C-alpha positions in Angstrom: 114.6 105.0 136.5 113.0 104.2 139.9 110.0 102.9 138.0 111.9 100.5 136.1 114.2 99.4 139.1 111.1 98.5 140.9 109.9 96.1 138.1 108.4 98.6 135.5 108.9 98.2 131.9 109.9 101.4 129.8 110.6 102.4 126.2 112.6 105.3 125.4 113.6 107.0 121.9 115.6 109.8 121.0 119.0 111.3 121.4 120.8 111.3 124.8 123.3 114.4 124.3 122.1 116.1 127.3 121.4 113.1 129.8 122.7 113.2 133.1 125.6 110.9 134.3 123.0 108.7 136.3 120.8 108.2 133.1 123.7 107.3 131.1 124.7 104.7 133.7 121.1 103.6 133.8 121.1 103.1 130.0 124.7 101.7 130.0 125.0 104.6 127.3 127.9 106.9 126.2 127.9 109.6 123.6 130.7 109.6 121.0 131.5 112.0 118.0 128.2 112.6 115.8 127.7 110.8 112.6 125.2 111.5 109.9 124.6 110.6 106.5 124.1 107.0 104.9 124.6 104.0 107.3 124.6 100.3 106.8 122.0 98.5 109.3 123.2 95.3 111.3 119.9 94.2 113.1 119.0 91.2 115.2 115.5 92.1 115.6 112.8 90.1 113.8 111.1 92.1 111.3 108.2 92.3 108.7 107.8 89.6 106.2 108.3 90.8 102.8 108.4 89.1 99.3 111.1 91.9 98.4 112.5 93.1 101.8 113.4 96.4 103.3 116.5 98.0 102.3 119.6 97.6 105.0 120.6 101.0 104.7 119.3 104.2 106.5 119.8 108.0 105.9 119.9 110.1 109.1 120.1 113.8 108.6 121.2 115.6 111.7 118.8 118.7 111.2 115.7 116.5 111.3 117.2 113.9 113.6 118.0 115.6 116.6 121.6 116.0 115.8 124.0 113.2 114.4 124.1 109.7 116.0 126.2 109.6 118.9 125.0 106.8 121.1 127.2 103.8 121.9 127.1 101.3 124.7 129.6 102.2 127.4 130.1 98.6 128.6 130.0 95.8 125.9 130.7 93.2 128.3 127.5 93.7 130.6 125.5 90.8 130.6 122.3 92.7 131.3 122.3 94.6 128.1 121.4 93.1 124.7 122.5 95.3 121.4 119.8 94.9 118.9 120.9 97.4 116.2 123.9 98.9 115.3 124.5 101.5 112.4 127.9 101.4 110.4 129.4 104.2 108.3 133.0 103.9 106.7 134.3 101.5 109.4 132.6 103.5 112.3 129.7 102.0 114.3 127.1 103.5 116.5 124.5 101.5 118.7 121.2 102.7 118.2 118.9 100.0 119.8 119.4 97.9 123.1 117.5 96.7 125.8 118.7 96.4 129.5 117.6 94.5 132.5 119.3 93.9 135.6 118.5 90.9 137.8 118.0 93.2 141.1 115.3 95.2 139.1 112.7 92.3 139.6 111.7 91.8 136.0 112.3 95.6 135.4 113.3 96.3 131.6 114.4 99.6 129.6 114.5 99.7 125.7 116.4 102.4 124.3 116.0 103.5 120.5 118.2 106.4 119.2 115.7 106.8 116.4 116.0 108.5 112.8 113.4 110.8 111.3 113.3 109.2 108.0 112.1 112.2 106.1 113.5 115.5 104.6 112.3 119.0 103.5 111.6 119.3 99.7 109.3 122.2 100.0 105.6 122.6 101.1 104.4 122.4 104.6 105.2 118.8 105.5 108.3 116.9 105.5 108.7 114.4 102.5 109.2 110.5 103.9 112.2 108.7 102.4 111.6 106.4 99.7 110.9 103.0 101.3 112.2 101.1 98.3 115.7 102.7 98.7 115.8 103.6 102.6 115.1 101.4 105.9 112.3 103.7 107.5 113.5 104.3 111.0 110.4 104.4 113.1 109.8 100.8 112.3 112.4 99.9 115.1 109.7 101.1 117.5 107.3 98.3 116.4 110.2 95.7 116.1 110.8 96.3 119.9 107.6 95.5 121.0 108.1 91.8 121.5 110.7 92.7 124.3 107.6 93.4 126.3 105.3 90.5 125.0 103.7 92.2 122.2 104.4 90.9 118.9 102.8 92.8 115.7 104.2 92.0 112.4 103.1 92.7 108.9 103.4 90.7 105.8 103.1 92.1 102.5 104.4 92.3 98.9 107.2 94.9 99.1 108.3 98.2 100.9 106.0 100.5 98.8 102.9 99.2 100.2 101.9 101.4 103.3 101.6 99.7 106.8 98.5 99.2 108.6 97.4 101.5 111.3 96.4 99.7 114.6 95.1 100.7 117.9 94.3 98.3 120.8 92.2 99.5 123.9 90.4 98.0 126.7 86.7 97.9 127.5 84.7 95.5 130.0 88.0 93.5 130.3 88.0 93.1 126.4 90.9 94.1 124.2 89.2 96.1 121.0 91.2 96.0 117.9 90.5 98.7 115.5 92.6 99.4 112.1 93.0 101.2 109.0 94.6 99.4 106.1 95.9 101.4 103.3 96.1 98.3 101.3 93.9 95.3 102.0 96.4 92.9 100.6 98.6 93.2 103.9 98.5 90.5 106.3 99.0 91.0 110.1 100.8 88.7 112.6 100.0 88.8 116.1 101.4 87.3 119.5 101.2 88.6 122.8 102.2 87.2 126.5 98.9 85.4 126.5 99.3 83.8 123.2 97.8 84.4 119.9 94.7 86.9 120.0 91.5 85.7 118.5 89.4 88.3 116.8 85.7 87.7 117.4 83.7 86.3 114.1 87.0 85.4 112.0 89.0 82.4 111.4 92.9 82.7 111.6 95.7 80.6 110.4 98.3 80.2 113.2 101.9 80.4 112.2 104.6 79.7 114.7 102.0 80.9 117.4 101.0 84.0 115.8 97.3 84.6 114.8 97.2 86.1 111.1 94.6 88.1 109.6 93.9 89.9 106.4 91.7 92.8 107.0 89.5 95.4 105.1 90.4 99.0 104.7 88.8 100.0 107.9 87.8 97.6 110.9 86.9 96.9 114.6 86.8 93.5 116.2 86.7 92.6 120.1 89.1 89.9 121.5 88.3 87.7 124.5 90.2 85.0 123.8 94.1 84.0 123.3 95.6 80.6 122.2 98.9 79.0 122.7 99.2 76.7 119.5 101.8 76.8 116.9 99.8 75.8 113.9 96.4 75.0 112.4 93.2 77.0 111.8 91.4 78.4 114.8 87.7 80.0 114.9 86.3 82.2 117.5 82.5 83.0 117.2 79.6 84.2 119.5 76.8 81.4 120.2 73.3 82.0 121.3 73.5 82.0 125.1 70.5 79.5 125.1 70.3 78.8 128.6 68.6 80.7 131.7 71.2 82.7 133.7 73.8 82.8 130.8 74.4 86.1 129.0 77.3 85.3 126.8 78.5 82.1 125.0 81.5 81.9 122.8 82.9 78.9 120.7 86.8 78.4 120.1 87.1 75.5 117.2 90.2 74.0 115.7 92.3 73.6 118.9 95.3 71.2 119.1 96.5 70.6 122.7 95.9 74.4 123.3 96.3 76.4 126.4 93.4 79.0 126.0 93.0 82.2 128.2 89.6 83.8 128.3 88.9 87.3 129.4 85.2 87.5 130.6 83.4 91.0 131.6 84.9 92.4 134.6 81.7 91.5 137.0 82.0 87.6 136.3 82.9 85.4 139.2 84.5 81.9 139.0 81.2 80.5 140.1 79.6 82.3 136.8 82.2 81.3 134.3 81.8 77.8 132.7 83.7 75.9 130.3 83.0 73.0 128.0 85.2 70.6 125.5 83.6 69.1 122.5 80.1 69.7 123.8 76.6 70.7 122.5 73.6 72.1 123.7 72.0 71.6 126.1 75.4 71.7 127.9 74.7 68.9 130.2 78.1 67.2 129.4 81.6 68.0 128.6 82.5 70.5 131.5 86.0 70.8 132.1 88.0 72.5 134.7 89.7 75.8 134.6 92.0 78.0 136.6 92.4 81.6 137.4 95.3 83.1 135.2 98.1 85.1 136.2 96.7 88.4 137.3 99.6 90.6 135.9 98.1 89.9 132.5 94.7 91.0 133.8 91.6 89.2 135.0 91.2 86.1 132.9 90.7 82.2 133.2 92.8 79.4 131.5 92.0 76.1 130.3 94.9 73.8 129.3 95.3 70.8 126.9 92.3 71.4 124.7 91.9 69.6 121.5 88.6 70.1 119.4 86.3 72.9 120.5 86.0 75.1 123.6 82.8 76.6 124.7 82.9 79.1 127.4 80.0 81.0 128.9 78.8 83.4 131.8 
């Protein structure tokens, strides 16, 4: 709680049956009589893009879900609380996803998800997942909460039966390393971060409403050192031959339209060693443009604004 009250970001999930009074006040939460079984979902969160969408019903089994659903907002008039998902059963409602951020927390935010284990025991050693054609899969709400913290990752696919991709993002030498496994290579992924749409090295992306979109193979790994703020268009991010004494890396970003671009060079690169060119070619004698240091809260990076055409960066 102190972490959030000092500006930190926190995501919590699970029942709050045994929470302290202080913790309940912190979340603006109160526990009511437990409910289980089938519920209708009322959600204001942006979800995946499907030709045939997820069901709007969920099955919460108390035995596998930490008891029945008891959580509700304590003070619905609290301006610092935003309710995102509610479950309804026979006229009774329970609040299951919300975010809270008070002005005195200095940007701190807490997101709470009651959570449902969308599976049951039908024999054997493992639980059997619910049929996604019939029931909404509760853990999806965790990913849908990510935009509240500046990380957007949505999936575009034909129908609920197609398994979703597995994705990890790690940091190395100031780059973002995307690694994924796609059970179905027909699935398209949408990305949008606080920095903008991430650009994966060596690929083109079609930007849609500020998101970069990619259709990836079964197993893949790509480096990302560039993010772009641009609503639409096709943008390419690729590595070029350094071609100049003292330069070890050179990258090109093409297809920009009045864009803001954020570049994450390697950790050791100083502002004097960093170079930016717009619509320029070898031998890089012209076209150099100014850049500025980005917000350190987003990590060490440099920003180039109002770029149309191609941007080349080197160090």
